N, C-alpha and C positions, 0 to 999 in steps of 0.2 A: 438370467438373460442369456440367450444363445443367438448366434448369427449364422446365416449361410454365407458362403464366400461372396464378397462384394465384387460385382462385375462392372457396374456403371458408375459414372462420376457421382450420381446422386446417392448411390448406396455407399460409396466411399465417404462422402460428406456426412452421411447419417452415422457411419461407424465412428468418424472422428468426433462428432457431437456427443455420441454415447460415451466415448472414453472421457471426454472433458467433463460431461455432466456427472459421471460416476466419480471422477477424481474430486470434483467440487463437493459432492455429497460426503466423501471421505473427510474433506477438510472441515466440514461441519461437526465431525465426530472426533477428530484428532488433529494434533499440530502437524505442520509440514514435515517435521523430522520423522514422523511415524508413518507417513504415506510411502508404501513400498510398491514397486512394480509388480511383484508377485500378487499382492492383495488386490491391486487395481485390476490385474488380468483376471483374477478369480471372480471379482464382482461384476466385471463387464461381460464375462462369459467368453473370453478369448484366451488362446494360448499366449504366453508372454511374447513369443516370436511374432505373433500376429499383431499384437499391440505395437511392437517395434516397427511394423510396416507403416504405421501412421504417424508415430512420434519416435524420434531416434533414441529417446531416453526418458526416464521419469522426470528429469529436470526440464526437458522440452515441454512436457505436458504442463508442468507447474508454471513455467514462464508464460505459456499462453493463457493460463488461468489468471495470472497476475495482470496481464493486459486486459482481460475481460473485467476483472474486479476494479481496475483503475478507471476504465471507461464508465462503468456503472456508478462508481463513486463521484466522478466528475459531473455526471448528469444530476446526481442527487444534491451535491454540495452547491451547485449553481443555483438551484431552487432555494436552498436553505439560506444562502447569502442574500438572495433577492428579498427574502422575507425577514431576515434578521439584521441587516446592516443598512442603516439610513445614511445615504450618501451626502446628506446635508450636514452631518455632524462634523465637529472639528477633526482634524487629521488624526491626532493621537487617539481620540475616543473611537473614531472609525476603525483605526488600525487594531486597537485592542478588541473591538467587537468582531472584527474579521478573524482574528486569532482564536477567539472563543468559539465562533461558529465552526471553523475548520477543525479545531481540536476535538470538539464534541462529535462532529461528523465522522472524523477518522476513527475515533475510539469505538464507535459503534460498529465499525467495519473490521471485525476481528480477523477474518480470513485475509483481507487486504494487508493489514498490519503484519500478520505473520509471514505472508509472502514477501513483503518488502524487507522485513528483517532478515530473511534467508536469501535475498536476491544475490548480493555480491559474493557471499561466502559459500553458498550452496548451489543456487539455481543456475548461475552463470558458469558452472563447471560441468564437465561431462556433456557438453553440447558443441556442435560444430560452429565454424565461423559463420556459415549461412544462417543458422538459427539465431546467433547473437546479432548479426546485422539486421535481420528482420525484426527481432525483438526491440533493438535499440531504435529503429526507425519508427516503430509503433509507439514506443515510449516517448520519443521526441514529439509526436503529435499530442500526447497527453501533457507533456511539459509546456508546450505552447498554449494549450487550453488553460492550464493553471496560471501561466504568466498573464493571459488575457483577463482572468478573474482578478488577479492582483491589480492590474492596470485599471480595471473598472471600479474597484472599491477603494484602493489605496494608490492612486496615481502618483502620489508623492514619492513612492519608492523608485520611480523612474527606471533607469537601466539596471538597477540592482535586482529587478524582479526575478530574472532567471536564476540568479544565485539563491535568492530567498526560496524559490520553489524547489530547487534541487536539494537544498539543505533541509527544507521542511519535511520532505519524504524520508531522508536519511534519519532525521530526528525521530520521526514517527516509528520507523523500524527499530531504532536503538532503544527508545523509551518503552516500546511495546515489550521488548525482551526483558528489560529491567523491571517492568511492572508485572511480570509473571514469574515470581520467585519459586525456586524449587521447594519441595516439602521441607527439606532440611533448613533452608534459609528462613522460611516462614516460621518454623518452630523456633529458630534462633531469635527472631524478632520477639516472639511471645515469651521466650525464656529470659531475655535481657532487653527490657524496654529502652535501655540506654543506646542501643544500636539501631533503634527503629527509625532514626533519622534517614537511613538509607532506603526505607520503604517508600515506594513511589505509587502514587495514583496517576493513571495514564492521562486522564483528562486534565487534571490540574497541572501536571508536569509539562504536558504538550502545549497547553495554552500559554503557560509562562514562557516556555522556550520560543514559541512562535511570536508572541508579543515582543519579546526581547530582540529576536532576530529582525522583525519588521521595523522596530524603533531604531535599531542600529543602522539598518539599510536606509531609512529615511534620513538619518543624520549624515550618513556617508554621501547620499545624493544631494545634500545641502538644501533640502526642501523644508525640513522641520528640525528645530533644535531639540535635543533630548527631553527637555522639560516643557515644551510648548504643547 
């Protein structure tokens, strides 16, 4: 892919889309840690200096992809919750079902989980204050959408919903990392079954963590006792 110099706003927008689409295609092939600006530039057909005219750093590209991935997931999980959670069920049953649907949905979104896992430690470094502010404002809209879903299906969480949603995404990123053991760790599990307790299945672990988090939030809100 090669480009002539972008002169109009439309051409510049097209160039930005091409960079983002190329980076997303790379994430389908490799983890976030392996996506380099040099390789991105090569694949998109631009000099690295030209890519940096549109995005100030590799991390700025990936932050925008995180925003896109979160938006796509929120639209998908809203449909899955509508199909998978009966709002007439008792609160705890409904909460557990909500956790199961969200966990399964997140686990299918490999790129989203990988980006979330890298967000605080990698993606929010080497970026300007302006990029961070724009990203956080976009993320705030996503958080509000998630809070709305919790309020729709598990209203018993009450004002604890925002904390639940924030922690849910942090849990997804952390558990994603632990569910992708290195070759050495995987070999160790196979060599010594006694340490396999540390092996994690992402869906199972995330569902348990979310269900526990929601149950605790309901108890804190005073709406449902832990065993009801």
